[in-house]
C-alpha positions in Angstrom: 0.0 0.0 0.0 1.5 3.4 -0.9 2.3 5.7 2.0 0.3 8.9 2.1 0.7 11.5 4.9 -2.7 13.1 4.4 -5.7 11.8 6.4 -9.2 11.9 5.2 -9.8 14.9 7.4 -6.8 16.7 5.9 -8.2 16.2 2.4 -11.7 17.5 3.4 -10.2 20.6 4.9 -8.0 21.2 1.8 -11.0 20.8 -0.5 -13.1 23.1 1.6 -10.3 25.8 1.5 -10.4 25.9 -2.3 -14.2 25.5 -2.5 -14.1 22.2 -4.4 -16.7 19.5 -3.8 -14.4 16.4 -4.1 -11.2 15.4 -5.7 -13.0 14.3 -8.9 -14.0 17.9 -9.5 -10.3 18.8 -9.9 -10.3 16.8 -13.1 -13.6 18.1 -14.6 -11.8 19.7 -17.6 -10.3 16.4 -18.7 -12.7 14.4 -21.0 -14.1 11.4 -19.2 -12.8 9.0 -21.8 -9.2 10.3 -21.2 -9.2 9.9 -17.5 -7.4 7.1 -15.8 -9.7 4.1 -15.1 -9.4 1.8 -12.1 -7.4 -1.3 -12.5 -9.6 -4.4 -12.9 -7.3 -7.0 -11.5 -8.4 -10.6 -10.7 -8.5 -11.8 -7.1 -5.1 -12.6 -5.4 -3.7 -16.0 -6.0 -0.7 -17.9 -4.5 2.7 -16.9 -5.9 3.3 -20.4 -7.3 0.0 -20.2 -9.3 0.8 -16.7 -10.4 4.2 -17.7 -11.7 2.7 -20.6 -13.6 0.2 -18.2 -15.2 2.9 -15.8 -16.2 5.0 -18.6 -17.7 2.0 -19.5 -19.8 1.6 -16.0 -21.0 5.3 -15.7 -21.8 5.1 -18.9 -23.8 2.7 -17.2 -26.3 5.7 -15.0 -27.5 7.2 -16.4 -30.6 11.0 -16.7 -30.6 11.4 -19.0 -33.6 10.9 -16.3 -36.3 13.6 -15.2 -38.7 13.2 -11.4 -38.0 13.8 -8.7 -40.6 12.1 -6.0 -38.6 13.7 -2.6 -38.3 11.8 0.7 -38.8 13.6 2.5 -36.0 14.5 -0.4 -33.7 17.3 -2.7 -34.6 18.8 -6.1 -33.5 22.5 -6.0 -32.7 24.9 -8.2 -30.8 25.7 -6.7 -27.4 29.0 -7.5 -25.6 28.2 -9.2 -22.3 30.1 -6.5 -20.5 27.3 -4.1 -21.1 24.6 -5.9 -19.2 27.1 -7.1 -16.5 28.3 -3.6 -15.7 24.7 -2.3 -15.7 23.9 -4.7 -12.9 26.1 -2.8 -10.5 23.9 -1.2 -7.8 25.5 2.2 -7.9 24.3 2.7 -11.5 20.8 1.4 -11.1 18.9 4.7 -11.4 17.3 6.7 -14.2 17.7 10.0 -12.4 20.2 12.8 -12.7 21.5 13.7 -9.3 20.0 16.7 -7.5 23.1 17.0 -5.3 25.8 16.6 -7.9 28.6 17.5 -5.6 28.1 14.1 -3.9 27.4 12.1 -7.0 30.7 12.2 -8.8 30.4 8.7 -10.3 27.0 9.3 -11.8 28.1 12.7 -13.2 31.2 11.1 -14.7 29.1 8.5 -16.4 27.0 11.2 -18.0 30.0 13.2 -19.0 31.6 10.2 -20.7 28.3 9.5 -22.5 28.1 13.1 -23.7 31.8 13.0 -24.9 31.3 9.8 -26.8 28.1 10.9 -28.6 29.6 14.3 -29.4 32.5 12.5 -31.1 30.1 10.2 -33.0 27.9 13.2 -34.1 30.8 15.5 -34.8 29.0 18.2 -32.8 30.0 20.2 -29.8 27.3 19.7 -27.1 25.3 16.7 -26.1 22.4 16.6 -23.6 22.3 14.0 -20.8 19.8 12.0 -22.8 16.0 11.9 -23.5 13.3 9.4 -23.3 13.5 8.2 -26.9 14.3 9.3 -30.4 10.9 10.8 -31.0 11.1 13.0 -27.9 14.6 14.1 -28.8 13.5 15.1 -32.3 10.6 17.1 -30.9 13.0 18.9 -28.5 15.3 19.6 -31.4 12.5 21.3 -33.3 11.6 23.4 -30.2 15.3 24.4 -30.0 15.2 25.7 -33.6 12.1 27.8 -32.8 13.6 29.3 -29.6 16.9 30.1 -31.3 15.3 31.7 -34.4 12.3 33.3 -32.8 10.2 31.7 -35.5 7.2 29.4 -35.2 7.3 27.2 -38.2 9.3 24.1 -39.0 9.4 21.8 -42.0 9.6 18.1 -41.5 10.5 15.7 -44.2 7.9 12.9 -44.9 11.0 10.7 -44.7 11.2 11.1 -41.0 9.6 8.3 -39.0 5.8 8.8 -38.7 6.0 8.3 -34.9 8.6 11.1 -34.7 6.5 13.4 -36.8 3.4 12.7 -34.6 5.3 13.3 -31.4 6.7 16.5 -32.8 3.2 17.6 -33.7 2.0 16.8 -30.2 4.8 18.9 -28.7 3.7 21.8 -30.9 0.0 21.6 -30.1 -1.3 24.6 -28.2 2.0 26.5 -28.4 1.3 28.5 -31.5 3.9 26.5 -33.4 3.4 24.9 -36.9 5.0 21.8 -38.4 4.5 21.4 -42.2 5.4 18.3 -44.2 8.0 18.2 -47.0 6.9 15.6 -49.6 9.1 12.9 -51.0 10.1 12.5 -54.6 7.5 10.4 -56.3 9.6 8.7 -59.0 13.0 8.7 -60.8 16.4 8.1 -59.3 15.6 10.1 -56.1 12.3 8.5 -55.4 11.5 8.1 -51.7 13.9 10.9 -50.6 13.1 14.5 -49.6 11.9 16.6 -52.5 14.4 19.4 -52.7 12.3 21.4 -55.2 9.3 21.3 -52.9 11.6 22.3 -50.0 12.7 25.4 -51.8 9.1 26.4 -52.5 8.1 25.9 -48.9 11.1 28.0 -47.7 10.2 30.9 -50.0 7.1 32.1 -48.1 8.1 35.5 -46.7 5.1 35.7 -44.5 5.8 32.4 -42.7 9.6 32.1 -42.2 10.9 28.7 -41.3 12.7 28.1 -38.0 14.2 24.7 -38.9 14.2 21.9 -41.4 14.1 18.3 -40.1 15.3 15.3 -42.2 16.4 11.8 -41.4 19.6 10.0 -42.4 18.8 7.2 -43.4 15.1 8.1 -43.7 12.3 5.9 -42.6 12.4 4.0 -46.0 16.1 3.2 -45.4 17.3 5.6 -48.1 20.2 8.0 -47.9 19.1 11.6 -48.1 21.0 14.5 -49.7 21.7 16.0 -46.3 24.2 18.6 -47.4 21.7 20.0 -50.0 18.9 20.1 -47.4 21.1 21.9 -45.0 22.2 24.4 -47.7 18.5 25.2 -48.5 17.7 25.6 -44.8 20.6 27.9 -44.1 20.0 30.0 -47.2 16.7 31.0 -45.6 18.1 31.6 -42.1 16.7 28.4 -40.7 18.4 25.7 -38.7 19.0 22.2 -40.0 18.0 19.3 -37.7 19.4 15.8 -38.7 17.6 12.7 -37.3 20.2 10.0 -37.4 20.7 6.3 -36.6 23.8 6.1 -34.5 25.4 2.8 -35.8 25.2 4.1 -39.3 27.4 7.0 -38.3 30.4 4.7 -38.3 30.3 4.6 -42.1 28.2 7.6 -43.0 29.1 11.3 -42.7 28.2 12.6 -39.2 25.8 15.5 -38.8 28.5 18.0 -38.0 30.3 17.2 -41.3 27.3 18.3 -43.5 26.4 21.4 -41.5 23.6 20.2 -39.2 23.0 22.6 -36.4 21.2 20.0 -34.3 21.1 16.2 -34.4 18.6 13.9 -32.7 18.2 10.1 -32.8 17.3 6.9 -31.2 20.1 5.4 -29.1 18.5 1.9 -28.9 21.0 0.3 -31.3 23.9 1.1 -28.9 23.7 -1.9 -26.6 20.0 -1.7 -25.8 17.9 -4.7 -26.8 14.6 -4.3 -28.8 11.8 -3.9 -26.3 8.1 -3.4 -26.8 7.4 0.1 -25.6 10.9 0.8 -24.4 12.6 2.1 -22.3 14.9 3.6 -25.0 17.4 6.4 -25.2 16.9 9.8 -27.0 20.1 11.3 -28.4 20.3 15.1 -28.8 23.4 17.2 -29.8 24.0 20.6 -31.2 26.7 23.2 -32.1 28.2 25.2 -29.4 26.2 28.3 -30.6 23.0 26.6 -29.4 24.3 25.4 -26.0 21.9 27.8 -24.1 18.9 26.2 -26.0 19.6 22.6 -25.4 17.1 21.0 -23.0 18.0 18.7 -20.1 21.2 18.5 -18.2 24.8 19.1 -19.2 27.8 17.9 -17.3 31.2 19.5 -17.4 34.6 18.6 -16.1 36.6 21.0 -14.0 39.0 20.9 -11.0 38.2 21.5 -7.3 40.0 23.8 -4.9 42.6 21.1 -4.4 43.3 20.8 -8.1 41.6 17.4 -8.5 39.4 16.5 -11.4 35.7 17.1 -10.6 32.4 16.8 -12.5 29.7 19.4 -12.3 26.3 20.4 -13.6 27.0 23.3 -16.0 25.1 26.1 -17.7 21.9 25.3 -15.9 20.2 27.2 -13.1 18.4 25.0 -10.5 15.6 27.5 -10.7 15.0 26.4 -14.3 12.6 23.7 -13.2 10.1 26.2 -11.6 10.1 28.7 -14.4 7.3 26.8 -16.2 6.6 28.3 -19.7 9.6 30.6 -19.5 12.0 27.8 -19.1 14.1 26.5 -22.0 13.2 23.0 -20.8 11.5 21.4 -17.9 13.3 18.1 -18.3 14.5 17.0 -14.8 15.4 13.4 -15.5 17.3 11.5 -18.1 17.8 7.9 -19.2 21.1 7.6 -17.2 21.2 3.8 -17.1 20.6 3.4 -20.8 23.0 6.2 -21.6 25.6 4.3 -19.6 24.7 1.2 -21.7 25.4 3.2 -24.8 28.7 4.4 -23.4 29.9 0.9 -22.5 28.8 -0.4 -25.9 30.7 2.3 -27.7 33.8 1.9 -25.6 33.8 -1.9 -25.9 33.5 -1.9 -29.7 35.6 1.2 -30.4 35.4 3.0 -33.8 36.7 0.1 -35.8 34.3 -2.4 -34.1 31.3 0.0 -34.7 32.4 0.3 -38.4 32.4 -3.5 -38.6 28.9 -3.6 -37.2 27.6 -1.1 -39.8 29.5 -2.7 -42.6 28.3 -6.2 -41.6 24.7 -5.0 -41.7 25.2 -3.4 -45.1 26.7 -6.6 -46.5 23.8 -8.8 -45.2 21.3 -6.2 -46.6 22.9 -6.5 -50.1 22.5 -10.3 -49.9 18.9 -9.9 -48.7 18.1 -7.6 -51.6 19.4 -10.1 -54.2 17.6 -12.9 -52.6 14.2 -11.1 -52.4 14.5 -9.9 -56.0 15.1 -13.4 -57.1 12.0 -14.5 -55.2 9.9 -11.9 -57.1 10.1 -8.9 -54.8 12.2 -6.1 -56.3 13.1 -2.9 -54.5 10.6 -0.2 -54.4 13.1 2.6 -54.7 16.4 2.7 -56.7 18.5 5.0 -54.5 21.3 4.0 -52.1 20.6 2.6 -48.7 22.6 1.2 -45.8 20.9 -1.8 -44.3 17.2 -1.2 -44.7 15.0 -0.9 -47.8 11.5 -1.4 -49.2 10.5 -4.2 -51.6 7.4 -4.4 -53.7 5.0 -7.2 -52.8 1.5 -7.5 -54.2 -1.0 -7.5 -51.3 1.8 -6.9 -48.9 -0.2 -6.9 -45.7 -1.7 -10.3 -46.4 1.6 -11.8 -47.5 3.2 -10.4 -44.3 0.6 -12.2 -42.2 1.0 -15.5 -44.1 4.8 -15.4 -43.8 4.5 -15.6 -40.0 3.0 -19.1 -40.5 6.2 -19.9 -42.5 8.4 -18.7 -39.6 9.4 -15.3 -41.1 8.8 -11.8 -39.7 9.0 -10.0 -43.0 9.7 -6.5 -41.7 6.7 -4.2 -41.6 4.1 -3.5 -44.2 4.4 0.1 -45.3 0.6 0.3 -45.6 0.6 0.1 -41.8 3.6 2.3 -41.1 2.6 5.0 -43.6 -1.1 4.6 -44.1 -1.5 8.0 -45.8 1.0 7.1 -48.6 -0.9 5.0 -51.2 2.2 4.7 -53.4 3.8 2.6 -50.5 0.8 0.3 -50.1 2.5 -2.6 -51.8 5.8 -2.2 -49.9 7.4 -4.3 -47.2 10.2 -2.5 -45.3 12.9 -5.0 -44.4 16.1 -4.8 -42.5 19.3 -6.8 -42.0 22.0 -6.3 -39.4 25.2 -8.1 -38.5 23.2 -10.7 -36.6 21.2 -11.6 -39.6 22.4 -15.0 -40.9 22.6 -16.3 -44.5 20.3 -19.1 -43.4 17.7 -16.7 -42.3 17.9 -14.8 -45.6 17.6 -18.0 -47.6 14.6 -18.9 -45.4 12.9 -15.6 -46.1 13.6 -15.9 -49.9 12.2 -19.4 -50.1 9.1 -18.5 -48.0 8.4 -15.4 -49.9 8.8 -17.1 -53.3 6.5 -19.9 -52.2 3.9 -17.4 -51.0 4.0 -15.3 -54.1 3.7 -18.4 -56.3 0.8 -19.6 -54.3 -1.0 -16.3 -54.7 -0.3 -15.9 -58.4 -3.3 -16.6 -60.6 -3.1 -19.4 -63.1 -3.2 -18.7 -66.8 -6.7 -18.5 -68.2 -7.6 -21.0 -71.0 -7.5 -19.7 -74.6 -10.8 -18.4 -75.8 -12.9 -20.5 -78.2 -12.9 -19.4 -81.9 -15.6 -17.0 -82.8 -18.0 -17.9 -85.6 -20.1 -20.9 -86.7 -18.5 -23.9 -88.2 -19.7 -24.8 -91.7 
């Protein structure tokens, strides 16, 4: 039972003081359907019976599938040192310390994380971490608005839909606007951000743009012309926000190299296993010019009065948390444990090891592409990719479901990921990483080929000759 210091009499007196009938009246402005409902739990049972019940539920999870699922969350091999070190009790917290002077170990872990991500991104400043990649992307867009004193951002349709929706939620009610940039419909650049459309959207003098947000790779796995997108943004006085996948940065240009002002991303690939609903890790970095706008905590290294190394909270007033709408950020916590996991992962692999991970995934993806094309599923877009791409499959949603019966999780149907894009309705988004095996790829190809053959209509008989015989 949770401990609560207030008695029923205390609550009655507080409600009387503010002239409120009961506690429920405090929530009258929230629609009924959105209010928390009581938990309807079954009656208590003995622990042994409960454990048996939970084991039966766990057994319903399928672990026999050859998985080609990506779409923002990726399978990678994690060195055992990551999980082993995370088990140490002194690390087991998600909270940034409120008394940093007595929390040197925690502060150092955050400082090391920030240093590693700054090197990976080729940017100057990294926040202590955010809840996930979608939240970090939304915070990056807010940074652009604060820094430019403008209220409109442009977001490429190639940014993950969940990120776009989260960004729109953050903007709701604040007088801010997020407009989409369409993708190129056909040709060699199909599936990437439409630069001509971007130029048109940037040219509205009555609605200047605060920032342009684009992903690398984008949600379809394609490599975007990031330097060109940044050039267009900067020419109009806007900031450029790059949404990146961190493992890919081992072989792709980092955001700082192509002029990004802010970079955001999902840190899950860095030593954090795929989990339904998280927790995950939001990455956020920027140039030094934007250091006053970056939300969350920053940790710096200095020396104490005795000349010894010390770690401190920096560039952040403790009063920030009570300034409400005037605060640059009200983020008081961070994903410290998962940030530590990312740090250990990066340190254990090193730059060459991370490059091997990215290159291994790219090699497996090339093998996957050839296998699926031979099975009758060519790529949907012609442009370059790293380790994720879309293939064309007639009736993709049905085929995806049927492949589960053949032991294959065939990525994700784009009709479900991007339901408002009819040109993607016959697409399956598939992914390979360094843990994808040739046997799994062959299994996918055989299963898909069999499924497509089974669904292909047979040839109709030749029509009878027209006319009467004489």
